[in-house]
C-alpha positions in Angstrom: 0.3 0.1 0.1 1.6 3.5 -0.6 2.4 5.7 1.6 0.4 9.4 2.4 3.3 11.0 0.7 3.6 8.4 -2.6 0.1 8.8 -3.2 0.0 12.7 -2.9 2.9 12.4 -5.5 0.5 11.0 -7.5 -2.3 12.6 -7.4 0.2 15.9 -8.4 1.0 13.4 -11.1 -2.7 12.9 -12.2 -3.2 16.7 -12.6 0.2 17.1 -14.7 -1.2 15.1 -17.1 -3.9 16.8 -18.1 -1.4 18.8 -20.2 0.1 15.3 -22.3 -0.4 15.4 -25.7 -2.3 12.2 -26.9 0.8 10.1 -28.3 2.2 11.0 -24.8 -1.5 9.9 -22.8 -1.2 6.2 -24.9 2.2 5.6 -23.8 1.6 6.4 -20.1 -1.5 4.1 -20.5 0.8 1.4 -21.6 3.3 1.6 -18.8 0.3 1.2 -16.6 -0.9 -1.7 -18.4 2.9 -3.2 -18.4 2.8 -2.5 -14.7 -0.7 -4.7 -14.5 -3.3 -2.4 -14.4 -6.3 -3.5 -16.0 -8.5 -0.6 -17.0 -12.4 -1.2 -15.2 -15.6 -1.5 -18.0 -17.7 1.3 -17.5 -20.7 0.1 -14.7 -23.8 -0.8 -16.1 -26.4 2.4 -15.4 -28.8 2.2 -13.0 -32.1 4.1 -12.1 -31.7 5.9 -8.7 -29.0 3.3 -7.3 -31.2 0.3 -8.5 -30.1 -2.3 -11.3 -32.8 -1.7 -14.1 -33.5 -5.2 -14.6 -33.3 -7.2 -18.2 -36.1 -6.8 -20.9 -37.5 -10.3 -21.7 -39.9 -9.0 -24.8 -39.2 -11.7 -27.5 -37.4 -9.1 -29.9 -35.2 -8.1 -26.8 -34.2 -11.6 -26.4 -33.8 -12.1 -30.4 -31.4 -9.2 -30.2 -29.5 -11.2 -27.4 -29.3 -14.6 -28.9 -28.0 -12.4 -32.3 -25.4 -10.5 -29.8 -24.1 -13.7 -28.3 -24.2 -15.9 -32.0 -21.8 -12.8 -33.2 -20.0 -13.2 -29.9 -19.2 -16.9 -30.8 -18.3 -16.5 -34.1 -15.9 -14.5 -33.1 -17.3 -11.0 -34.8 -18.0 -9.9 -30.7 -15.4 -9.2 -28.5 -17.3 -8.9 -25.2 -20.4 -10.4 -25.4 -21.9 -8.7 -21.4 -24.9 -6.5 -21.6 -22.7 -3.6 -21.2 -21.1 -4.2 -24.3 -24.7 -4.6 -26.2 -25.9 -1.3 -24.1 -23.2 0.7 -25.8 -23.6 -1.2 -29.5 -27.0 -0.2 -28.6 -26.7 3.8 -27.4 -24.6 4.0 -31.1 -27.6 2.3 -33.2 -30.6 3.8 -30.9 -29.4 6.7 -28.9 -30.7 4.7 -25.9 -29.1 2.6 -23.0 -31.8 0.1 -22.6 -33.2 -2.3 -24.4 -36.0 -0.9 -21.8 -36.0 2.5 -23.2 -36.1 1.5 -27.1 -39.1 1.1 -29.0 -39.9 -2.2 -31.4 -39.5 0.3 -34.2 -36.0 0.4 -32.6 -35.8 -3.4 -31.9 -36.3 -4.1 -35.2 -34.2 -1.9 -37.0 -31.1 -3.1 -34.2 -32.2 -7.3 -34.6 -32.2 -6.0 -38.9 -28.3 -4.6 -38.2 -27.4 -7.7 -36.4 -28.8 -9.9 -38.8 -27.2 -8.4 -41.5 -23.7 -8.1 -39.5 -24.4 -11.7 -38.8 -24.8 -12.8 -43.0 -21.2 -10.8 -43.8 -19.1 -12.1 -41.2 -20.5 -16.0 -42.5 -20.1 -15.2 -46.1 -16.5 -13.9 -45.0 -15.2 -17.0 -43.4 -17.1 -18.8 -46.8 -15.0 -17.4 -48.9 -11.8 -17.7 -46.1 -11.9 -21.2 -46.4 -13.5 -22.0 -49.3 
């Protein structure tokens, strides 16, 4: 455990690091990673401190199934709900399936199906 003086120096260095260039920041993060530091994934959002339960409607289950299948074939690196939430946010502007409309879910399903088809075609062309 670092001493108070060491922690103070770390906090001072953090303030100084605000002025780093992008390249310097990347190099510094690489040093941290080599020393064993691993960034934590972003926390799943909650409402008033309560976790939001998973949406269980058929469209939501279909989206999750497609997401997990994309992971199984190597197209999605992170199969977690957090990663799916980030994908949803990019696609619909909403981070949770519960907050998306049926039309938005249909759009996501079609997008995932197209992604799956492309990936399978590429894999077949590469091996065939």
